[in-house]
C-alpha positions in Angstrom: -28.0 72.7 74.8 -25.0 71.1 73.0 -27.3 69.7 70.3 -28.9 73.1 69.8 -25.5 74.7 69.2 -24.6 71.9 66.8 -27.8 72.6 64.9 -27.1 76.4 64.7 -23.5 75.6 63.6 -24.9 73.3 60.9 -27.3 76.1 59.8 -24.3 78.4 59.4 -22.4 76.0 57.3 -25.4 75.1 55.1 -26.1 78.8 54.6 -23.2 79.1 52.2 -24.3 76.0 50.2 -27.9 76.6 49.5 -30.1 79.5 48.3 -30.8 82.0 51.1 -34.6 81.5 51.1 -34.3 77.7 51.3 -31.8 77.9 54.1 -33.8 80.4 56.1 -36.9 78.3 55.8 -35.1 75.1 56.7 -33.5 76.7 59.7 -36.8 78.1 60.9 -38.5 74.7 60.5 -35.6 73.0 62.4 -36.1 75.3 65.3 -39.9 74.6 65.2 -39.2 70.9 65.4 -36.8 71.2 68.2 -39.4 73.3 70.1 -42.1 70.7 69.3 -39.9 67.9 70.6 -39.4 69.7 73.9 -43.1 70.6 74.2 -44.0 67.0 73.5 -41.5 65.7 76.1 -42.8 68.3 78.7 -46.5 67.2 78.1 -45.5 63.5 78.5 -43.8 64.4 81.8 -46.8 66.5 83.1 -49.8 64.5 81.8 -48.3 61.0 81.1 -47.4 58.9 78.1 -51.0 58.3 76.8 -51.9 62.0 76.8 -48.6 63.2 75.4 -48.5 60.7 72.6 -52.1 61.4 71.8 -51.8 65.2 71.7 -48.8 65.3 69.4 -50.0 62.5 67.0 -51.4 63.2 63.6 -54.8 61.4 63.2 -53.1 58.7 61.1 -49.9 58.4 63.1 -48.1 55.2 63.4 -45.8 54.0 66.2 -43.6 50.9 66.1 -43.2 49.3 69.5 -42.3 46.0 71.1 -42.1 42.9 68.8 -42.3 45.2 65.8 -45.9 45.9 66.5 -47.4 48.8 64.6 -50.0 50.9 66.4 -52.0 52.9 63.9 -54.1 56.0 64.6 -53.9 58.4 67.5 -56.8 56.8 69.4 -55.1 53.4 69.3 -51.8 55.1 70.4 -53.6 56.6 73.4 -55.1 53.2 74.2 -51.7 51.5 73.9 -50.1 53.9 76.4 -53.1 53.7 78.7 -52.1 50.2 79.7 -51.3 50.1 83.4 -47.8 48.8 82.6 -46.9 52.3 81.6 -48.0 54.0 84.8 -44.7 53.8 86.5 -42.6 54.7 83.4 -41.1 58.0 82.3 -39.2 58.9 79.2 -36.9 61.8 78.3 -35.4 62.5 74.9 -33.6 65.1 72.9 -33.1 65.5 69.1 -29.6 65.2 67.9 -30.5 66.1 64.3 -33.5 67.4 62.3 -33.9 67.1 58.6 -36.5 69.1 56.6 -38.2 68.4 53.3 -37.5 70.9 50.4 -41.2 72.0 50.7 -40.8 72.6 54.4 -44.0 70.7 55.3 -42.3 67.5 56.5 -39.4 66.9 58.8 -37.7 64.1 60.7 -35.7 64.1 63.9 -33.6 61.5 65.7 -31.8 61.4 68.9 -31.4 59.6 72.2 -34.1 58.6 74.7 -34.1 57.2 78.2 -37.0 55.1 79.6 -37.1 54.9 83.4 -39.4 52.6 85.4 -39.6 51.5 88.9 -40.4 47.9 89.9 -43.6 48.1 92.0 -42.4 45.3 94.3 -38.7 46.1 94.9 -38.8 49.8 94.0 -35.6 49.2 92.0 -35.2 51.6 89.1 -34.7 50.2 85.6 -33.2 52.3 82.8 -33.4 51.6 79.0 -31.6 53.8 76.6 -32.0 53.9 72.8 -32.3 56.0 69.7 -35.6 57.4 68.4 -36.6 58.5 64.9 -39.7 60.6 64.5 -41.3 61.9 61.2 -43.2 65.1 61.5 -46.0 66.6 59.3 -47.0 70.2 59.3 -50.7 70.6 60.0 -53.1 73.1 58.3 -53.0 75.2 61.5 -49.2 75.5 61.3 -48.5 73.0 64.2 -46.4 69.9 63.8 -47.7 66.4 64.5 -45.8 63.2 64.3 -46.8 60.6 61.7 -44.2 58.0 62.6 -42.4 57.3 65.8 
């Protein structure tokens, strides 16, 4: 909620610095991206990593993961997260900032994430924290899909 308030405050400040129509559009897109991030996070929690990352991926999406490996295309991303090693893992995240292109058809978000997993033998919980950066592209149907994560 704090981040949402920060974003609204930022909108207010920027409102005095940019043309009204550009500010209004950017503010609207930022709210769309924050909602998309939350919907994405919820789907991952409900249906798992493979399905969540698949549903929110653009057909040509790219994710960068361990050892700087690039996984290209939504089918490959789904296959990547279908690996059994991800079955006991969960992730939560929240955008701290959203930037919008002048045309309003691209955006990027970044913020903090928390990966949690349980060791199958000991049951001990492991937590990994970090920062994410996602690039979003507006689709022809008006929805947003990530092209980079």
